[in-house]
N, C-alpha and C positions, 0 to 999 in steps of 0.2 A: 064702620063695620067692614070685616075683611071680605075679600073676594072669594067666592066658592069656586074651587078647582074641579075640573071633570076628572073621572077615573083615568082616563087616556093621558091627561097632563101629568098626573102624579106617576103613572107608570112610565112614561117617557123620562121623567126626572129621576126615577130610581135606577133605570138602565142605561142612563147616559154614559156612565164611566165604564160599563162592562165591554169587555172586548172577547171575541170569539177566538178560542184556540184551535185553529183548524187542524193543526198536527195531532193534538189529542183527540179530537173527534174522529180523525182518520184511523189513528191507532185503535181506538175502541171498535170502530166498524171492522177493521182487519182482524181484531182478536175475535170479534163475533163470528164472522166469516170463516175464520179457520177452526174455531171450536165447532162450529156446524158441520163442516166438512170432516173433521176428525171424528165426530159423533157418528156421522153417515158411515164413514170408513169402519169404525168399530162394530156398528150393528148391521152392517151389510146392506144399508138403504141405498136404493138407487145404483146399485152395482158399482159403487165406488172402491176401485182397488188402489193398491199403492202408487200405480202410475198416474191415475186419475187424481188422486189426493195431492201429489207433488205438482200436478199441472194447475190445480185450484190454487195451491199455497204460492206458486211462483207469480201470481197476479198480485199478491200481498206483500206488505212490509215484511221483511225477513224476521226482524227482531219481534214484531208483534206476533207473527206465526209461530215462531218457536216458543213464545211465552204462552200461547193459546194450546199448543200441542202439549206442553208440559202440564198445564192445567188439566186438560183432558186425560192424559196418561196417569198422572198421580191420583187423580179422582176415581181411576178404575184399577188401582193397585190395592187389593185388601186381602185380609186373612180369611182363607176358607176354613170351615169347620171340619169338613171331611175331604178325603182325597177325590171323591166323586164331584165335588163342587169345583174342582180345578178345570178352567175351560181352557184348553191348550191353544185352541185357535184364537180366542180373545186375548190371551197372554201374549201370543206371538204378534199380534196386532198392536198391543200397547208397547211391545218392544221396537216395532217399526216406528211408532210416533216418537218414542224417545231417540231413536237413531236419526230419524229425519231433523227433529229439533236441535240435537246436538251436532249435526252436521258430519255425522260419522265418526265423532270423537270416539277413539278406542277406549278411553277411560270410562265414558258413559256406557259404552257397550259391555265393559267388564263389569261395572256396577250392577247393570241389569241382570246380567247372567247370575251374579251373586244374590240379587233380590229374588230372582226366580227361583234359586235353589232354597233360599230362606222360606219363601211362600210355600213351596212344596213340602218343606220339613215340618211346618207348623201342625197340620192334621195328624202327622205321625206322632209328633211329641204329645198332643192331646190324647190320642188313643193309647199310647204308652203310659202316660200318667194315670189314665183311668183304669187301666189293667193293673198297674202296680198298687193302686189304691184299693182295688177290689181284692187282690191277692192278701194285702196286709189286713183287710177288714173281714175277710172270710170267716176266721175263728170267731170273731165277735158276732157276726150274723148267725152263725151256727149255733152258738150259745144262746142267742136270743130266741131263735126258732125252737131249741130244745126246752127252754124254760117255758115258753108259750104252750107247747106241746103237752108238758107236764101239768100246766095250770088248767088247760082246757080238755085233757084227756083224749085229744085227738091230734093227729099229724098237722103241724102248722109250718109251712115253708115261707119264709120272708124272703123277699127279693131286695136287691140294692135300691131299686127305684123307689120302693115304698118305705124305705128306712130314713127317717127324718135326719138322724144323726150322720149317717153316710152321705146323704145328698148335700147337707150343708158344708161338710167338709169337702166334697167334690167341687161345689160351687165355688168356695173359697180358693181352692187350689187351681181351678181352671181359670178364675178371674186373675190370679196373681201371674199365671203363665201368659195369658192373654195381654196383660198390662206390659209385661216384659217384651213380648214380641211387638206389640203397637209402638212402644217407645223406640225400638230398633228400626221398625218400618218408617216411622215418622222421620227419624235421623237420616235414613237412607233416601228418602224423597226429597229432603232438604238438600242432601249431597248431590243428588241428580240435578235438582234445580241450579245449584251452585255451577255445576259443570257445564251446563246449557248456557247460563247467563255469563259465565266467565269467559 
């Protein structure tokens, strides 16, 4: 009959050939630290300004810190639905993160400027699209209102918001616009990442 081995012996046997990659563990720790500091910088936690952020990052591996800053920056670049949703202060901080990560690379700064203009343009395009659609659909809505008014013998005023046909067309066109913008945004984020890594 075979010998019964303890769980400890089995565990030792299984981990015998494993080696610890200290560099990888250090890189992950540096990335985590840099992301935490970048997050605090973005949200104004603990009064971290750009100088304090740079000081914190100087203690870490530069490549890991840049990677973490780009992860944080790109995660905070999104399309606002309205102009009121654009947070200028936060956008400025995201630009600062990219600048630090890119080491002041002028190409990265130029791309961020283009990206900022692109983000600011999106809510305007959404609004323009809705206004054009409403203008085109107005005669149809008026005809529907007139038909219902005749049918019920009382004045009926339909709105765009409660007209199913208009809302479906609006949703479809807005989704198409958003997907075009999102594709461009994703591409620009990738280009930013390539500039920082390159």
